[in-house]
C-alpha positions as CSV (number, residue, x, y, z in Angstrom):
1,M,102.8,185.9,176.6
2,H,103.3,182.4,174.5
3,D,99.4,182.0,174.6
4,T,98.6,185.5,173.6
5,F,101.1,184.5,170.5
6,L,99.8,181.4,169.9
7,N,96.1,182.5,170.3
8,E,97.0,185.0,167.2
9,R,98.8,182.5,165.0
10,I,95.2,180.2,165.5
11,Y,93.3,183.4,164.5
12,N,95.5,184.4,161.6
13,V,95.4,180.8,160.4
14,L,91.6,180.5,160.7
15,L,91.2,183.7,158.8
16,K,93.3,182.9,156.0
17,L,91.4,179.3,155.8
18,C,88.3,180.7,155.8
19,E,89.1,183.3,153.2
20,E,90.4,180.4,150.5
21,N,87.9,178.2,151.5
22,F,84.7,180.9,151.0
23,I,83.6,180.5,154.7
24,S,81.7,183.6,156.4
25,R,80.7,182.1,159.3
26,L,82.1,179.4,161.5
27,N,80.1,176.8,163.3
28,K,82.7,174.5,164.7
29,I,86.4,174.8,165.4
30,T,88.6,172.0,166.9
31,V,92.2,172.9,167.7
32,I,95.0,170.5,168.9
33,V,97.5,172.6,171.7
34,N,100.1,171.2,174.3
35,P,98.9,170.0,177.6
36,D,100.8,172.9,179.1
37,S,99.1,175.6,177.1
38,H,96.2,177.9,178.5
39,I,94.5,178.2,175.2
40,S,91.0,177.5,175.9
41,G,87.9,177.4,173.7
42,S,86.5,180.9,175.6
43,S,90.2,182.1,175.5
44,L,90.1,181.8,171.4
45,Y,86.3,182.9,171.3
46,E,87.4,186.1,173.0
47,Y,89.9,186.4,170.3
48,F,87.6,186.4,167.8
49,K,85.4,189.1,169.7
50,E,88.1,191.5,170.7
51,R,89.1,191.5,167.0
52,N,84.9,192.4,166.0
53,S,85.3,189.3,163.7
54,D,81.9,188.3,162.2
55,L,83.3,184.7,161.5
56,A,83.0,183.8,165.1
57,G,79.9,184.3,167.8
58,D,77.9,182.7,169.9
59,W,76.8,180.0,167.5
60,T,80.5,178.7,167.4
61,E,81.4,175.7,169.1
62,I,85.3,175.7,169.8
63,A,86.7,173.0,171.1
64,V,90.2,172.4,172.5
65,E,92.1,168.8,172.8
66,K,95.7,169.0,174.6
67,Q,98.1,166.6,172.8
68,N,101.6,167.0,172.8
69,V,102.4,169.0,169.9
70,G,105.0,171.4,170.9
71,K,105.0,173.8,173.1
72,M,104.8,176.7,170.7
73,N,102.3,174.6,168.0
74,A,98.7,173.8,167.5
75,V,97.0,171.7,164.9
76,I,93.6,172.9,163.3
77,K,92.0,169.7,163.6
78,S,88.8,170.6,162.0
79,I,86.6,173.7,161.0
80,E,83.2,173.5,160.1
81,G,81.3,176.7,158.3
82,E,79.2,178.4,156.1
83,A,79.4,180.2,152.8
84,P,77.7,183.4,152.1
85,D,74.1,183.6,151.4
86,D,75.0,186.1,147.7
């Protein structure tokens, strides 16, 4: 249950960061979570997919690093993306 909540929080922060920085497509995401977390690149990808988000897709590389950041915390270490073509 905790990982579901953390997935949601990561997703929402990524949406906000993309909106603020005019990113329409995520190419690479690096997130740091606690070693006890079950968060993975595939779980984050599935979270985007379940929400029909066009930000992430099979082109998106999602890396998850495990460090002591607290059980319910995550650090978005980096995001790389593209701006809209308009």
